[in-house]
C-alpha positions as CSV (number, residue, x, y, z in Angstrom):
1,M,-18.8,-56.7,20.1
2,G,-21.7,-54.4,20.8
3,I,-22.9,-51.4,18.8
4,V,-22.1,-49.0,21.6
5,V,-18.5,-48.8,22.7
6,V,-17.6,-47.4,26.1
7,D,-14.0,-46.5,26.5
8,V,-12.6,-46.1,30.0
9,C,-9.1,-45.0,31.0
10,M,-7.3,-47.5,33.3
11,S,-6.2,-44.6,35.5
12,N,-9.7,-43.1,35.9
13,Q,-11.8,-43.7,39.0
14,L,-14.3,-45.7,37.0
15,A,-11.6,-48.4,36.6
16,S,-11.8,-49.1,40.3
17,I,-15.2,-50.8,39.9
18,N,-16.2,-53.6,37.6
19,I,-17.6,-51.3,35.0
20,E,-17.4,-54.0,32.3
21,E,-19.6,-56.4,34.2
22,I,-22.0,-53.7,35.3
23,L,-22.7,-52.1,31.8
24,E,-22.3,-55.2,29.7
25,G,-24.7,-57.0,32.0
26,E,-27.3,-54.3,31.8
27,F,-26.8,-53.6,28.0
28,P,-25.9,-56.6,25.8
29,E,-25.3,-54.2,22.9
30,V,-22.4,-52.5,24.8
31,A,-18.7,-53.3,24.7
32,V,-16.7,-51.8,27.5
33,I,-13.0,-51.4,26.7
34,I,-10.5,-50.5,29.4
35,N,-7.6,-48.6,27.8
36,D,-4.2,-47.7,29.1
37,C,-4.7,-44.1,28.3
38,L,-7.3,-42.0,26.5
39,S,-5.1,-38.9,26.4
40,F,-7.4,-36.8,28.6
41,C,-5.1,-36.6,31.6
42,G,-6.4,-33.3,33.0
43,L,-10.0,-34.5,32.8
44,C,-9.1,-38.0,34.1
45,A,-7.4,-36.5,37.2
46,R,-10.3,-34.2,38.0
47,S,-13.4,-36.4,37.5
48,C,-14.9,-39.7,36.5
49,F,-15.4,-40.0,32.7
50,A,-15.7,-42.4,29.9
51,Q,-16.3,-42.1,26.1
52,V,-19.5,-43.5,24.8
53,N,-19.2,-43.9,21.0
54,G,-16.5,-41.2,21.1
55,K,-18.5,-38.7,23.2
56,I,-17.1,-37.7,26.5
57,I,-19.5,-38.4,29.4
58,H,-18.5,-37.4,32.9
59,G,-19.7,-37.0,36.5
60,K,-18.6,-35.7,39.8
61,T,-18.9,-39.2,41.4
62,I,-18.6,-42.7,40.2
63,D,-22.4,-43.2,40.7
64,Q,-23.3,-40.0,38.9
65,C,-20.9,-40.8,36.0
66,L,-22.5,-44.3,35.7
67,D,-25.9,-42.8,35.5
68,N,-24.8,-40.4,32.8
69,I,-23.2,-43.2,30.9
70,R,-26.4,-45.2,31.1
71,E,-28.3,-42.3,29.7
72,A,-25.8,-41.8,26.9
73,I,-26.0,-45.5,26.0
74,K,-29.8,-45.3,25.9
75,K,-29.6,-42.3,23.5
76,E,-27.1,-44.2,21.3
77,L,-29.3,-47.3,21.2
78,A,-32.3,-45.2,20.3
79,L,-30.5,-44.4,17.0
80,Y,-30.6,-48.0,16.0
81,Q,-34.3,-48.6,16.7
């Protein structure tokens, strides 16, 4: 398992793409976990979001959210260098 954990709700729009393959392929230190529910139903219904090491990262579109997640991952990884 990686040192950066990305949690995604199965009901969120991000679950419609292969986010595990995308992020784990780009960042070997990342573990993507698809959960049944993250208990953020209001946020989940309104926008794309994930948790990166417990921090909520969101975006208006899937692409914007992925970009924001990538930036959050880079910040987390910088802490370990």
